[in-house]
Structure formats: C-alpha cells, structure tokens
BAKOLVEX-59172 format. One record per residue (C-alpha): residue number from 1; x, y, z. Coordinates in steps of 0.5 Angstrom, whole numbers, plus 2048, in hexadecimal, padded with zeros to 3 digits. Layout:
# residues N
<i:NUM	east:X	north:Y	up:Z>
...
This chain:
# residues 485
<i:1	east:7EB	north:80C	up:89B>
<i:2	east:7F0	north:811	up:89A>
<i:3	east:7EE	north:818	up:89A>
<i:4	east:7EB	north:819	up:893>
<i:5	east:7EF	north:81F	up:891>
<i:6	east:7F6	north:821	up:88D>
<i:7	east:7FB	north:826	up:88F>
<i:8	east:7FB	north:82D	up:88C>
<i:9	east:7FF	north:82E	up:886>
<i:10	east:804	north:834	up:883>
<i:11	east:800	north:837	up:87E>
<i:12	east:802	north:83C	up:878>
<i:13	east:800	north:843	up:879>
<i:14	east:7FB	north:845	up:874>
<i:15	east:7F8	north:84C	up:874>
<i:16	east:7F2	north:84E	up:870>
<i:17	east:7EC	north:84A	up:86D>
<i:18	east:7ED	north:84A	up:866>
<i:19	east:7F4	north:84A	up:863>
<i:20	east:7F4	north:84B	up:85B>
<i:21	east:7FA	north:846	up:85B>
<i:22	east:7FC	north:83F	up:85E>
<i:23	east:800	north:83F	up:864>
<i:24	east:807	north:83D	up:863>
<i:25	east:809	north:836	up:866>
<i:26	east:810	north:832	up:867>
<i:27	east:811	north:82C	up:864>
<i:28	east:811	north:826	up:869>
<i:29	east:815	north:820	up:869>
<i:30	east:811	north:81A	up:867>
<i:31	east:811	north:814	up:86B>
<i:32	east:80F	north:80E	up:867>
<i:33	east:811	north:809	up:86C>
<i:34	east:80A	north:80A	up:870>
<i:35	east:805	north:805	up:86D>
<i:36	east:800	north:806	up:873>
<i:37	east:7FF	north:807	up:87A>
<i:38	east:7FA	north:805	up:880>
<i:39	east:7F4	north:809	up:880>
<i:40	east:7F3	north:80C	up:887>
<i:41	east:7EB	north:80E	up:888>
<i:42	east:7EA	north:815	up:88A>
<i:43	east:7E3	north:817	up:887>
<i:44	east:7DD	north:816	up:88A>
<i:45	east:7D5	north:817	up:888>
<i:46	east:7CF	north:81A	up:88C>
<i:47	east:7C9	north:815	up:88A>
<i:48	east:7C4	north:819	up:88C>
<i:49	east:7BE	north:816	up:88E>
<i:50	east:7C0	north:80F	up:88B>
<i:51	east:7BD	north:809	up:88E>
<i:52	east:7C1	north:804	up:891>
<i:53	east:7C0	north:7FF	up:88C>
<i:54	east:7C2	north:804	up:887>
<i:55	east:7C8	north:806	up:88A>
<i:56	east:7CB	north:7FF	up:88B>
<i:57	east:7CA	north:7FE	up:883>
<i:58	east:7CD	north:804	up:881>
<i:59	east:7D3	north:802	up:886>
<i:60	east:7D4	north:7FC	up:882>
<i:61	east:7D2	north:7FE	up:87B>
<i:62	east:7D5	north:805	up:87B>
<i:63	east:7D9	north:808	up:881>
<i:64	east:7DD	north:802	up:882>
<i:65	east:7E0	north:801	up:87B>
<i:66	east:7E1	north:808	up:87A>
<i:67	east:7E5	north:809	up:880>
<i:68	east:7E0	north:80E	up:884>
<i:69	east:7E3	north:80E	up:88B>
<i:70	east:7DC	north:80E	up:88F>
<i:71	east:7D5	north:810	up:88F>
<i:72	east:7D1	north:815	up:893>
<i:73	east:7CA	north:813	up:895>
<i:74	east:7C4	north:816	up:897>
<i:75	east:7C2	north:816	up:89F>
<i:76	east:7C0	north:80F	up:8A1>
<i:77	east:7BC	north:810	up:8A7>
<i:78	east:7B4	north:810	up:8A8>
<i:79	east:7B1	north:816	up:8A6>
<i:80	east:7AB	north:81A	up:8A5>
<i:81	east:7A6	north:818	up:8A0>
<i:82	east:7A5	north:81C	up:899>
<i:83	east:7A8	north:81B	up:892>
<i:84	east:7AC	north:822	up:893>
<i:85	east:7B4	north:821	up:892>
<i:86	east:7B5	north:824	up:899>
<i:87	east:7B1	north:81F	up:89D>
<i:88	east:7B7	north:81B	up:89D>
<i:89	east:7BA	north:820	up:8A2>
<i:90	east:7B5	north:820	up:8A7>
<i:91	east:7B6	north:81A	up:8AB>
<i:92	east:7B1	north:818	up:8B0>
<i:93	east:7B5	north:811	up:8B2>
<i:94	east:7BC	north:80E	up:8B1>
<i:95	east:7B9	north:808	up:8AE>
<i:96	east:7BC	north:806	up:8A7>
<i:97	east:7B6	north:806	up:8A4>
<i:98	east:7B4	north:80C	up:89F>
<i:99	east:7B1	north:80D	up:898>
<i:100	east:7B8	north:80B	up:895>
<i:101	east:7B8	north:804	up:898>
<i:102	east:7B8	north:7FF	up:89E>
<i:103	east:7BE	north:7FE	up:8A3>
<i:104	east:7BF	north:7F7	up:89F>
<i:105	east:7BF	north:7FA	up:898>
<i:106	east:7C4	north:800	up:89B>
<i:107	east:7C9	north:7FA	up:89E>
<i:108	east:7C9	north:7F7	up:897>
<i:109	east:7CA	north:7FD	up:894>
<i:110	east:7D0	north:7FF	up:898>
<i:111	east:7D3	north:7F8	up:897>
<i:112	east:7D2	north:7F8	up:890>
<i:113	east:7D5	north:7FF	up:88F>
<i:114	east:7DB	north:7FC	up:893>
<i:115	east:7DC	north:7F6	up:88F>
<i:116	east:7DC	north:7FB	up:889>
<i:117	east:7E2	north:7FF	up:88C>
<i:118	east:7DD	north:805	up:88E>
<i:119	east:7DD	north:808	up:895>
<i:120	east:7D6	north:80A	up:898>
<i:121	east:7D5	north:811	up:89B>
<i:122	east:7CE	north:812	up:89F>
<i:123	east:7CB	north:819	up:89F>
<i:124	east:7CA	north:81A	up:8A7>
<i:125	east:7C5	north:81E	up:8A9>
<i:126	east:7C6	north:81F	up:8B0>
<i:127	east:7C5	north:827	up:8B1>
<i:128	east:7BD	north:826	up:8B2>
<i:129	east:7B7	north:822	up:8B2>
<i:130	east:7B1	north:824	up:8AE>
<i:131	east:7AE	north:82A	up:8AC>
<i:132	east:7A7	north:829	up:8AD>
<i:133	east:7A2	north:828	up:8B3>
<i:134	east:7A1	north:821	up:8B3>
<i:135	east:79F	north:81B	up:8AF>
<i:136	east:7A1	north:814	up:8AD>
<i:137	east:7A8	north:812	up:8AA>
<i:138	east:7A9	north:80E	up:8A4>
<i:139	east:7AA	north:808	up:8A8>
<i:140	east:7A4	north:809	up:8AD>
<i:141	east:7A8	north:80D	up:8B2>
<i:142	east:7A3	north:812	up:8B5>
<i:143	east:7A6	north:819	up:8B8>
<i:144	east:7A5	north:820	up:8B9>
<i:145	east:7A9	north:826	up:8B8>
<i:146	east:7AD	north:825	up:8BE>
<i:147	east:7AC	north:81E	up:8C0>
<i:148	east:7AF	north:818	up:8BD>
<i:149	east:7AE	north:811	up:8C1>
<i:150	east:7B4	north:80E	up:8C3>
<i:151	east:7B8	north:814	up:8C1>
<i:152	east:7B7	north:81B	up:8C3>
<i:153	east:7B2	north:81F	up:8C7>
<i:154	east:7B1	north:827	up:8C8>
<i:155	east:7B7	north:828	up:8CC>
<i:156	east:7BB	north:825	up:8C6>
<i:157	east:7BA	north:82B	up:8C2>
<i:158	east:7BC	north:832	up:8C1>
<i:159	east:7B7	north:838	up:8C2>
<i:160	east:7B8	north:83F	up:8C0>
<i:161	east:7B4	north:845	up:8C1>
<i:162	east:7B4	north:847	up:8B9>
<i:163	east:7AE	north:847	up:8B5>
<i:164	east:7AC	north:840	up:8B4>
<i:165	east:7B2	north:83E	up:8B8>
<i:166	east:7B6	north:83E	up:8B1>
<i:167	east:7BC	north:841	up:8AF>
<i:168	east:7BC	north:849	up:8AE>
<i:169	east:7C3	north:84B	up:8AE>
<i:170	east:7C8	north:848	up:8AB>
<i:171	east:7CE	north:84C	up:8AE>
<i:172	east:7CC	north:84A	up:8B5>
<i:173	east:7CF	north:843	up:8B6>
<i:174	east:7CB	north:840	up:8BC>
<i:175	east:7C5	north:842	up:8B8>
<i:176	east:7C7	north:83E	up:8B2>
<i:177	east:7C9	north:838	up:8B6>
<i:178	east:7C4	north:838	up:8BB>
<i:179	east:7BD	north:83B	up:8B7>
<i:180	east:7B9	north:836	up:8B3>
<i:181	east:7BA	north:836	up:8AB>
<i:182	east:7B4	north:836	up:8A8>
<i:183	east:7B0	north:834	up:8AE>
<i:184	east:7B5	north:82E	up:8AE>
<i:185	east:7B5	north:82B	up:8B6>
<i:186	east:7BC	north:82D	up:8B7>
<i:187	east:7C0	north:828	up:8BC>
<i:188	east:7C4	north:82A	up:8C2>
<i:189	east:7CA	north:827	up:8BF>
<i:190	east:7CF	north:829	up:8C4>
<i:191	east:7CB	north:825	up:8CA>
<i:192	east:7CE	north:81E	up:8CB>
<i:193	east:7C7	north:81A	up:8CB>
<i:194	east:7C6	north:81D	up:8C4>
<i:195	east:7CD	north:81C	up:8C1>
<i:196	east:7CC	north:815	up:8C4>
<i:197	east:7C6	north:813	up:8C0>
<i:198	east:7C9	north:816	up:8BA>
<i:199	east:7CF	north:812	up:8BB>
<i:200	east:7CB	north:80C	up:8BB>
<i:201	east:7C8	north:80D	up:8B5>
<i:202	east:7CE	north:80F	up:8B1>
<i:203	east:7D2	north:809	up:8B4>
<i:204	east:7CC	north:804	up:8B1>
<i:205	east:7CE	north:807	up:8AA>
<i:206	east:7D5	north:805	up:8AB>
<i:207	east:7D3	north:7FE	up:8AD>
<i:208	east:7D0	north:7FD	up:8A7>
<i:209	east:7D6	north:7FF	up:8A3>
<i:210	east:7D5	north:807	up:8A2>
<i:211	east:7DC	north:80A	up:8A1>
<i:212	east:7DB	north:811	up:8A3>
<i:213	east:7D5	north:817	up:8A4>
<i:214	east:7D3	north:81D	up:8A1>
<i:215	east:7D1	north:821	up:8A7>
<i:216	east:7CB	north:825	up:8A4>
<i:217	east:7CA	north:82C	up:8A7>
<i:218	east:7D1	north:82C	up:8AB>
<i:219	east:7D1	north:833	up:8AB>
<i:220	east:7CB	north:833	up:8AF>
<i:221	east:7CE	north:82F	up:8B4>
<i:222	east:7D4	north:833	up:8B8>
<i:223	east:7DB	north:82F	up:8B6>
<i:224	east:7DC	north:82D	up:8BD>
<i:225	east:7D6	north:829	up:8BD>
<i:226	east:7D7	north:826	up:8B6>
<i:227	east:7DE	north:824	up:8B9>
<i:228	east:7DC	north:821	up:8BF>
<i:229	east:7D7	north:81C	up:8BB>
<i:230	east:7DC	north:81A	up:8B6>
<i:231	east:7E1	north:819	up:8BC>
<i:232	east:7DC	north:814	up:8BF>
<i:233	east:7DB	north:810	up:8B8>
<i:234	east:7DE	north:809	up:8B7>
<i:235	east:7E3	north:808	up:8B2>
<i:236	east:7E6	north:80E	up:8AE>
<i:237	east:7E1	north:810	up:8A9>
<i:238	east:7E1	north:815	up:8A4>
<i:239	east:7DE	north:81C	up:8A6>
<i:240	east:7DC	north:821	up:8A1>
<i:241	east:7D8	north:827	up:8A4>
<i:242	east:7D3	north:82B	up:8A0>
<i:243	east:7D6	north:833	up:8A2>
<i:244	east:7D4	north:838	up:89D>
<i:245	east:7D9	north:83D	up:89D>
<i:246	east:7D6	north:844	up:89D>
<i:247	east:7DB	north:84A	up:89E>
<i:248	east:7D6	north:84E	up:8A3>
<i:249	east:7D4	north:849	up:8A8>
<i:250	east:7D8	north:846	up:8AE>
<i:251	east:7D8	north:83F	up:8AC>
<i:252	east:7DD	north:83D	up:8A7>
<i:253	east:7E0	north:836	up:8A4>
<i:254	east:7E6	north:837	up:8A8>
<i:255	east:7E3	north:836	up:8AE>
<i:256	east:7E1	north:82E	up:8AC>
<i:257	east:7E8	north:82C	up:8AA>
<i:258	east:7EA	north:829	up:8B0>
<i:259	east:7E5	north:824	up:8AF>
<i:260	east:7E6	north:822	up:8A8>
<i:261	east:7E5	north:825	up:8A1>
<i:262	east:7DF	north:82A	up:89F>
<i:263	east:7DC	north:82B	up:898>
<i:264	east:7DF	north:831	up:894>
<i:265	east:7D8	north:835	up:892>
<i:266	east:7DC	north:83B	up:890>
<i:267	east:7DF	north:837	up:88A>
<i:268	east:7D9	north:834	up:887>
<i:269	east:7D6	north:83C	up:888>
<i:270	east:7DD	north:83E	up:884>
<i:271	east:7DC	north:83A	up:87F>
<i:272	east:7D5	north:83C	up:87E>
<i:273	east:7D8	north:843	up:87C>
<i:274	east:7DE	north:841	up:878>
<i:275	east:7DB	north:83C	up:873>
<i:276	east:7D6	north:840	up:870>
<i:277	east:7DB	north:846	up:870>
<i:278	east:7E0	north:841	up:86C>
<i:279	east:7E6	north:843	up:871>
<i:280	east:7E8	north:83B	up:872>
<i:281	east:7EF	north:83D	up:874>
<i:282	east:7EC	north:840	up:87A>
<i:283	east:7E9	north:83A	up:87C>
<i:284	east:7F0	north:837	up:87E>
<i:285	east:7F1	north:83C	up:883>
<i:286	east:7EA	north:83A	up:887>
<i:287	east:7EF	north:838	up:88D>
<i:288	east:7F1	north:83F	up:88F>
<i:289	east:7EE	north:841	up:895>
<i:290	east:7EB	north:83A	up:896>
<i:291	east:7EC	north:834	up:89C>
<i:292	east:7F2	north:830	up:89A>
<i:293	east:7F1	north:82B	up:894>
<i:294	east:7F1	north:825	up:898>
<i:295	east:7EB	north:827	up:89D>
<i:296	east:7E7	north:82A	up:897>
<i:297	east:7E1	north:826	up:893>
<i:298	east:7E0	north:82A	up:88D>
<i:299	east:7DA	north:829	up:889>
<i:300	east:7D6	north:82D	up:883>
<i:301	east:7CF	north:82C	up:886>
<i:302	east:7CB	north:828	up:88B>
<i:303	east:7C4	north:827	up:88D>
<i:304	east:7C3	north:82E	up:890>
<i:305	east:7C7	north:832	up:88C>
<i:306	east:7C4	north:830	up:885>
<i:307	east:7BD	north:832	up:888>
<i:308	east:7BF	north:839	up:88B>
<i:309	east:7C3	north:83A	up:884>
<i:310	east:7C9	north:83C	up:888>
<i:311	east:7CD	north:837	up:883>
<i:312	east:7CD	north:834	up:87C>
<i:313	east:7C9	north:82E	up:87C>
<i:314	east:7C6	north:82A	up:876>
<i:315	east:7C2	north:830	up:874>
<i:316	east:7C8	north:833	up:872>
<i:317	east:7CA	north:82D	up:86D>
<i:318	east:7D0	north:82E	up:86A>
<i:319	east:7D3	north:833	up:86F>
<i:320	east:7D1	north:82E	up:874>
<i:321	east:7D6	north:829	up:870>
<i:322	east:7DB	north:82E	up:870>
<i:323	east:7DB	north:830	up:877>
<i:324	east:7DC	north:828	up:879>
<i:325	east:7E2	north:828	up:874>
<i:326	east:7E5	north:82D	up:878>
<i:327	east:7E3	north:82A	up:87F>
<i:328	east:7E7	north:824	up:87D>
<i:329	east:7ED	north:826	up:879>
<i:330	east:7F0	north:82A	up:87E>
<i:331	east:7F4	north:827	up:885>
<i:332	east:7F0	north:82B	up:88A>
<i:333	east:7EB	north:827	up:88F>
<i:334	east:7E7	north:821	up:88E>
<i:335	east:7E2	north:821	up:888>
<i:336	east:7DB	north:81F	up:889>
<i:337	east:7D7	north:81F	up:883>
<i:338	east:7CF	north:81F	up:884>
<i:339	east:7C9	north:81B	up:881>
<i:340	east:7C2	north:81D	up:882>
<i:341	east:7BC	north:81D	up:87E>
<i:342	east:7B8	north:823	up:87A>
<i:343	east:7B3	north:827	up:87E>
<i:344	east:7AF	north:82D	up:87D>
<i:345	east:7AD	north:82F	up:884>
<i:346	east:7B3	north:82F	up:889>
<i:347	east:7AF	north:82B	up:88E>
<i:348	east:7AE	north:826	up:889>
<i:349	east:7B0	north:81F	up:88B>
<i:350	east:7B3	north:819	up:888>
<i:351	east:7AE	north:814	up:884>
<i:352	east:7AA	north:810	up:889>
<i:353	east:7A5	north:80B	up:889>
<i:354	east:7A1	north:809	up:890>
<i:355	east:7A6	north:80D	up:894>
<i:356	east:7AC	north:80A	up:891>
<i:357	east:7B1	north:80D	up:88C>
<i:358	east:7B1	north:809	up:886>
<i:359	east:7B7	north:806	up:883>
<i:360	east:7BB	north:80A	up:87F>
<i:361	east:7BB	north:809	up:878>
<i:362	east:7BF	north:80E	up:874>
<i:363	east:7BC	north:813	up:86F>
<i:364	east:7BF	north:814	up:868>
<i:365	east:7C4	north:81A	up:869>
<i:366	east:7C0	north:820	up:867>
<i:367	east:7C1	north:828	up:868>
<i:368	east:7BA	north:828	up:869>
<i:369	east:7B8	north:822	up:86D>
<i:370	east:7B1	north:821	up:870>
<i:371	east:7AF	north:822	up:878>
<i:372	east:7B1	north:81C	up:87B>
<i:373	east:7B6	north:819	up:877>
<i:374	east:7BC	north:816	up:87A>
<i:375	east:7C2	north:81A	up:877>
<i:376	east:7C8	north:815	up:879>
<i:377	east:7CC	north:81B	up:877>
<i:378	east:7D2	north:818	up:87B>
<i:379	east:7D2	north:813	up:875>
<i:380	east:7D4	north:818	up:870>
<i:381	east:7DB	north:819	up:874>
<i:382	east:7DC	north:812	up:876>
<i:383	east:7E2	north:812	up:871>
<i:384	east:7E5	north:818	up:875>
<i:385	east:7E4	north:815	up:87B>
<i:386	east:7E9	north:80F	up:879>
<i:387	east:7ED	north:815	up:876>
<i:388	east:7EE	north:818	up:87D>
<i:389	east:7F0	north:811	up:880>
<i:390	east:7F5	north:810	up:87B>
<i:391	east:7F8	north:818	up:87B>
<i:392	east:7F8	north:817	up:883>
<i:393	east:7FC	north:81D	up:886>
<i:394	east:801	north:81F	up:880>
<i:395	east:801	north:826	up:87F>
<i:396	east:7FE	north:82B	up:87A>
<i:397	east:803	north:82C	up:874>
<i:398	east:804	north:832	up:870>
<i:399	east:7FD	north:835	up:86E>
<i:400	east:7FB	north:836	up:867>
<i:401	east:7F6	north:83B	up:866>
<i:402	east:7F2	north:83E	up:861>
<i:403	east:7EB	north:842	up:861>
<i:404	east:7E7	north:83E	up:865>
<i:405	east:7EB	north:838	up:865>
<i:406	east:7F0	north:835	up:869>
<i:407	east:7F5	north:82F	up:86A>
<i:408	east:7FA	north:82C	up:86E>
<i:409	east:7FE	north:825	up:870>
<i:410	east:7FD	north:822	up:876>
<i:411	east:804	north:820	up:877>
<i:412	east:806	north:81A	up:872>
<i:413	east:7FF	north:816	up:874>
<i:414	east:7FA	north:81A	up:870>
<i:415	east:7F8	north:820	up:86C>
<i:416	east:7F2	north:825	up:86C>
<i:417	east:7EF	north:82A	up:867>
<i:418	east:7E9	north:82D	up:869>
<i:419	east:7E5	north:832	up:863>
<i:420	east:7E0	north:837	up:867>
<i:421	east:7DF	north:83A	up:860>
<i:422	east:7D7	north:83A	up:85E>
<i:423	east:7D8	north:839	up:857>
<i:424	east:7E0	north:839	up:855>
<i:425	east:7E4	north:832	up:854>
<i:426	east:7EB	north:832	up:857>
<i:427	east:7F0	north:82E	up:854>
<i:428	east:7F7	north:82F	up:858>
<i:429	east:7FE	north:82C	up:857>
<i:430	east:800	north:82B	up:85E>
<i:431	east:807	north:829	up:861>
<i:432	east:805	north:823	up:866>
<i:433	east:809	north:81E	up:86B>
<i:434	east:805	north:819	up:869>
<i:435	east:809	north:813	up:866>
<i:436	east:808	north:812	up:85E>
<i:437	east:801	north:80E	up:85C>
<i:438	east:7FA	north:80E	up:85A>
<i:439	east:7F6	north:811	up:85F>
<i:440	east:7EE	north:810	up:860>
<i:441	east:7EA	north:816	up:863>
<i:442	east:7E8	north:814	up:86A>
<i:443	east:7E3	north:81A	up:86A>
<i:444	east:7DF	north:817	up:865>
<i:445	east:7DF	north:80F	up:866>
<i:446	east:7DA	north:809	up:866>
<i:447	east:7D9	north:806	up:86D>
<i:448	east:7E0	north:803	up:870>
<i:449	east:7E0	north:7FC	up:86E>
<i:450	east:7DE	north:7FD	up:867>
<i:451	east:7E2	north:7F9	up:861>
<i:452	east:7E2	north:7FF	up:85C>
<i:453	east:7E4	north:804	up:862>
<i:454	east:7EB	north:806	up:85F>
<i:455	east:7EB	north:801	up:858>
<i:456	east:7EE	north:807	up:854>
<i:457	east:7F2	north:80D	up:858>
<i:458	east:7F0	north:813	up:854>
<i:459	east:7F5	north:818	up:858>
<i:460	east:7FC	north:816	up:856>
<i:461	east:802	north:818	up:85A>
<i:462	east:809	north:818	up:857>
<i:463	east:80F	north:81C	up:859>
<i:464	east:80C	north:81F	up:85F>
<i:465	east:806	north:823	up:85A>
<i:466	east:7FF	north:821	up:859>
<i:467	east:7FA	north:825	up:855>
<i:468	east:7F3	north:825	up:859>
<i:469	east:7ED	north:827	up:855>
<i:470	east:7E7	north:829	up:85A>
<i:471	east:7E0	north:82B	up:858>
<i:472	east:7DC	north:831	up:85C>
<i:473	east:7DA	north:830	up:863>
<i:474	east:7DE	north:829	up:864>
<i:475	east:7E5	north:826	up:866>
<i:476	east:7EA	north:821	up:864>
<i:477	east:7ED	north:81E	up:86A>
<i:478	east:7F3	north:818	up:869>
<i:479	east:7F7	north:814	up:86D>
<i:480	east:7FC	north:80E	up:86D>
<i:481	east:7F7	north:809	up:86F>
<i:482	east:7F3	north:80A	up:868>
<i:483	east:7F7	north:809	up:862>
<i:484	east:7F6	north:804	up:85C>
<i:485	east:7FD	north:804	up:85B>
C-alpha cells in the first residue's frame, strides 16, 4: 500500500474572511484529450464498533466500488465484559475473540475486503491492559489487574508514586509514559519480554492479512519503545501512531515520524473552528505547522473527539458535512472518514445482543437520529472518495471565493465548489481546466454501479467555462471519470 497522502500544492494567497467580490482567475487552456484516468485509492474510513461480518459486507458493497483505500477497525483482541464502547480498549488477552466477532470471522472479513481492493488497518492496543481489579474476559480468560495468564505478571507493569498511580502532570514526560491512564495497567513496553509478547500478537494479525496498525495511545509509550516493537514486526506494515498535539507538552507527533505516520489531530480541531465561522478558504492552509503531508492522516472526527466535543460530528449536521468536503478537497494528508452510531451518553456502546455487537443496518439519514442508530456517515461521501481517487496528486488551481463559498480546480482532472453559507445559494461561472463535456456531481451520487449514476450531466463545461449552482451547506464536485458526454 503506497503512503496514502498527497504532496502539498501551491495555493493562491487570500486575505480576509468574506470578500464582497469574487477573486479574479485566469482562463486555463482546456485539455479535451483527457477522457478518463485510472483512480488511485486514497481515502480511508473508520468503521467504529462495526462487527466483522458487517465490515466485510461494507467492503464489498460500498468501499470497494467507491474507491476507498482502507478500513480502520476497532480493537480485535479479547477485552473486559461490558456494553460500553471503551471496554474494547481494555485487553485481557490477545485472543481474537471479542464483542465484534470470532477469529474465523475476522480472517474472513480481511479476505473479503482484500478481494474488494480495500486494505485493513487494525487498532493495536499495546500500551496497557485492563483498568479494573479483575474478572473474566468476553472469551472466558480470568485475570487480575496485573496478572494475565500466559502473557504478563506484576513485574511487566509500571508503577507510579502519584494518586492512584495515574498521570497527573502532562508536562512530565516520564509520568505521561510510565504512569497509568485512568487506571489502565501500564505495560513496561521498553522491556524485551513485553516487546516480544506484543510483537507475537501483531504478527498474528499480520498472518491473517492485516495491512497495518493504528498504534493506540502511542503518546503514552516512549517513541523508542514503539520503534523497537515495530522494528521486530514481520513484513512492512503501515504504522499510524495516535499522538495528540498539545503545545505545552514535551511529547509531540514529530517524535514518532521515524516510526511511520501519525494522526493529525490539529486539522480536526481547526476545522471545528473554521467551518462555523465561515472562513472556508483558511482550511486550505491547515497544513501550515503540521507534520509532512505524506505522514499525516487527517480526519474531521473520531470515536474519542466526537464524545468530548473537541471536533465537529454528526451532531453538527450540515457543518459536519461541509468539514468533510473541505477535508477531502485539498491535497494534504491521507483523509479518514468516520462512521459510528448515535448516542446520548458518551459511554454508550453500539447496539448489542447477548454480549455481541449487532450487525450494522444503516438508519435513514436524519439530522436527529435516535440513540443506537447506525449512521453510516461515510456513505454520504462515497462519491467524494472516488473524486479524490481520480484527482490524485493534481495541485489546487486558482481559487474562486465569494462570501463563505470557495471553488477551485484540481489540475485538469477535477473541480470542486463548497458553499458554506447557511442560507444563500451560489452559482459562479468558473474558468476550468476540465475538458469539455456534461458532468455529474460526485458529491451527491447514487452508489457506484447504479445504472443512472450519470445519465444526464447537468454541469456543462464548454471552452474552459462552467456554471456551478450550489445550494447552502453543500458541494458540487466534478471529475473526468464522471461524464455523460
């Protein structure tokens, strides 16, 4: 799997938030010789708490046909018993038996996704074990807080002289990386025996076809420990470390770049401020001060941030949709969409029956879903995943901007207009490098494969010009592979 990120593009400098007149553009030379391009998959999706059979079906029916590159799973190992979502993040063994399915179901899911052209990224919880005194895991493993049969004993865990042994001071690197996070038994990940056990677990996942790992709580392990574990892994898996940037703290994402990639949390936080404020053009500068594009995995929300309200989420309805358009429109980082379920209590788990998560049945799209509804938000942007695959690494062209709306080409392969106005339509006439033809809107499509997907192209490019009507809080995205003429 190539690094799913694109090189930076040169942007037109823009000043201010809401100009009264559109920014002038120059007329590009049309290139009608371009008929279509081979898509290069780039966009991923986090299917949070989806069980393995449901993930496999989604790969076949939606992700593969719409040019998604990979799926990010929830943790696969055995965990403590409980309906809350975070029980998945409290391992008690490394058996691949969990509320999301069995080992056989996991292996079948990976194979099914690969057949659909979709890679699989596992969520690797390797910093810690459980955060409770003891009990029996979902697959029957008996354990105590510091005793996990066949894996770890008391000498394999850090102890700290802080209240409850927990992290108190986040500006103390040693405390952050050796004390417990919310009572979770913190592994001595620098010890060879512990590393060997972790490597065996991750190699087991690799043997089943897993293509890479999200390293959960990487910030709470010294980057040297993570590097030593990764160096021992079989093959060359994709590595994406979870390292949340905080300016006042000693541990930063850059510390982990020699290991692989990182999640760009700041992009999500910035979008949460820019979209409600209407300054959509500033979203094109989110790369400034961030890690290199080829090592950044970007997102609008994830399972943690949607619960602590640090980012936009489904609860923000149209603002959330606009933020996802902005995420996908620009060539910075590898975009990861998100798909979860509606909730009212932040601890609330996915719908379950007899300790197992139910199969996913997508609810009818609504701005006010019922708790427990599977939202399947990524399906709204399935056409945009294909758009990104088609535009590839083409740079951003001249920027059109009017009020809270922006638009630009991506070379001669695609064009996008995003309207961040809450009540006003826009209908700019834009210059474009797209070849002449009648185009359909990739941002508002039936599923890939539908016969009427682009029966009547309503956006007509002629002699380097196109008029693009866009309703409030929506987008129009055109690309050369989606034309009716």
